[in-house]
N, C-alpha and C positions, 0 to 999 in steps of 0.2 A: 588481585589483592582484596581481602575482605575489609570493609570499612565499618567500624562499630561506632554508632552515635548514641549516646546514652541520655542526652538532654536536648531540650528545644533549641538552646543556643547553638549546640553542635550541629543540629540538623539544618538550621538556618544558614550557618556558615558554610556547611558542605554544599548546600544547594546554590547559594549565591556564587561561590567560587566555581562550581561546576558549570553554571550558565555562562560565565565569562570565557570558558575555554573554547566555546564554539561560536564561530562567526555567523553561521547561518542557522536560523530557526524558522523552518517552514510552517510548523504548527505552533500556535500559541498554547502554552501549557501553564496551568495554575498549580503550583506546588503547595498551595496552602499558606496560611500565616502571612498573607500579603505579598508573597513572592510569585511573580509571573515572568515567564520567558516569553516576551512578545515576539511577534513575527519580525524577522530580519532576513532579507533575501536579496538576491541579485537584482539590479546591479549596485544599489547604494548601501544595502545592509544597515539601514536606519530603522530603529524600533518603530513598529506600527501598532499602537494600542487599539486602533479601530478594528482590527481583525479579531479581537477577543470575543466579541458577540456576533461575529459574521458567520453565516451558515455555510461559507465556503471553506472554513478551516476549523481545526481543533474539535473541542467538545460540542460546539454549536452545530457543526456538520454532523458529528456522530449522533447527537440527539435528534436532529432534524430528519436525516434521510438514511443513515446507516443502521442505527439500532432498531428502528421500526421494521426494517426488512430482514433482520437477522432471525434465524431459527433459535430455539433454545440451545445455547452452546455448551451447556453442562455436559461434561464427559467427552467433548469433541476434540479431535486432533485438527488443528487449524494452521494453514499457511497464510501469513501476512506478507505478500509480495510487494516490495517497495514500502517497507514498514516505516521508513524515515526515522524520526526520533523515538519511535516505539510506543506512542501514546495509545494507539488502537490495540496493539498487542497487549499492553497492560490492561486495557479495558476488557478484552476477551478473557484474559487469565483471571481477572477479578470477578468476572461473571460466571466462572466455573469451567472454562475450557480445560481439558485434561493436559493438553500440551499445545504450545504455540511456537511456531517457527517463523521468525522474522528475517527477511532478506533485504539488504540494501548495499549501497556502495561504500567502499573505503576510499582513501585519498588517491589511490592509483587507478580508480575507475571513474570515467567521465560520463555524463549524461549525453547520449547520442544526439539529442535534439538541441542541446545547449552546451557545447564544449567550454564556454566561458564561465560556467557555473563554478563556484569555488570548490577546490579539491578538498573536501572535508571527510573526516572519518565519521560517517553517519552512524555506523554501528557502535563506535565508542560513545556517541551521543545517546543512542538508544539504551546502552548498558547503564549510563548515568541516570537516565530517566527511570529505568526499571529499579535501580538501587534506591533512588529517592522515594519511590512509591512503596517499596518494601520497608524502608525505614519508617516511613510515615504511618503505614497501616499495620506494621508488625507481622506481615504475612510474606512467606516465600512464594514467589511467582514462578511457575514452571514455563519459562520462556527461554528459548535459545535463539540468539541472533547470529547471523552468518554474513560475513563480508563476501559479496559475490557479484559478478557481472550477470544480470538477469538474462542477457542475451545468450548465456551459456547454461541456463537453468537445467537443461536436460542432463548435464554432466554430474549433477549433484546426487541423483538417485535417492531422493528423499522418501520414496514410498507413497502410500495413499493418504489422503486427507478427507475428513468429513466435510470440510468447507475450505474454500480458497477465497481470500480477499485480495483483489488487485485494484487498488483505488488510484486513479489518475496516474498510471505508471506504464502500462504495456505499450501505449501508442508512442511514447518517447523513444522506443527502440525502432520505430518506423519500419523499415523493410523487414526487420526480424519479428515484427509484431505477430503475424499469422503463425509462425513457427512456435513462438512462445505460448500462444493460445492453444496450439496443438499439444504442447507439453503439459499445460495445465489440464487440458481435457483428459489426458491419460492419468492424471493424479487425483481427480475428484469428480463426483457427480453433481456437485453444487459449487458454482463459481459466481462471485459477485464482482462485477467490473464497474468502474466509474470512469467517466471521461470529462473533459473540460471543453465546452463549445466556444470558449473565448479565444482559442488558438486560431491562427490564420495561416494562409499559405499551405505549403506542403504538409506541415505538422497538423494543421487543421483538418486536412483530408484524412489523415491517418486517425485522428481523434474523433471523427464523425461517428455517430451512433450507427449509421448505415454500414460502415466498414466493420465495426465490431459484430453487428448482428449477422452480416453475411458470413463471416468466418465461423462464428459459433453455430450457426444453422448447419453449415456444411459438416461441422464436427459432431453433429448429432444432438444439439441442445435446443430446447425451447427457451425463448428469451422473453422475460417480462420486464418492461421498462417503467421505472418510477421517475417521473419528471420533477418531482418535488412540489413545485408551485409554478405558476406562469412566470416566465422570464428567468427561472433558476437555470444557470448554465452548466450544472454538473449532474446530469441524469445518471441514475444508477441502473445497471442492467443485471437482473437476477437470472442466471443461466442454469437451467436444470436439465440433466441428461434425459433424453426421451426414453420412455419405458421400452424395454426390449433392445435398447441401443447397446452395442458391444464396445467394451474398452479396447481400442486398438489404435495404433499409430497409422495415420493415413497419409502423412506428408508426401514423400516422394513415390509412394506406392499407389497413390490415387490420382488418376487423370483429372478427375473433377476438382481435386484440391489444387493440383498444379495449374490448371486453367484459371482457377479463382485467383491464385497468387499473381499470375501474369496479368490478369485483368486489373487487379487492384494496383499493381506497380505501374502499369501503363497509364492508369488514370491519375496517379499521383506523381 
């Protein structure tokens, strides 16, 4: 349904009502005019204003470590895997991306590493954020959001992308993580991965930089790591396909890749 807002009062009402529809807000989002969706997350879902200027979330993270590592995105086709509320998809589109595809869960899809997370329609949330920014800026944003289980990413047949963003997402699939990375490797020559070193236990081992780098190296990528600053727990890995590398699926056809999967799974 198309929503037309012709005045400031209408915009403010639309945004305030929209924010209330969603229990979880992983990213803090400033909608302008004093309206902010503060972080609300598992397990208490209490608003946390302190995240507004925190480099771990939202536009603070974008400006600190994501944007400085981005190429010129003008004219690019970009996949935002694990797009959440769509904030970064919106930023990519506003910075000139030709097309942005954002993928995240609906209420029938649970996060493998945390089944207790609220069953929220994240894509409806992203559509709301997109609409709010379109109304505020007066610009149509070429973003398509898809409800999907990222563990079945290969079934979507989305084609090729100039850039893939997968920020703090693939390791949550744990045992499926290497195969998801393999699928991404067949879709783009440039993949930006981010992890969170604050995770512990089994998830922490999947989230390690070492695990990401091992898989991407086998898949034919060179990996540059941006650690942000001393003590920053969310390093960014900029993965570029090696020159002369061939686009091919290596999963079950490659003995080397099979052995890597066995080694990683036994370790974890």
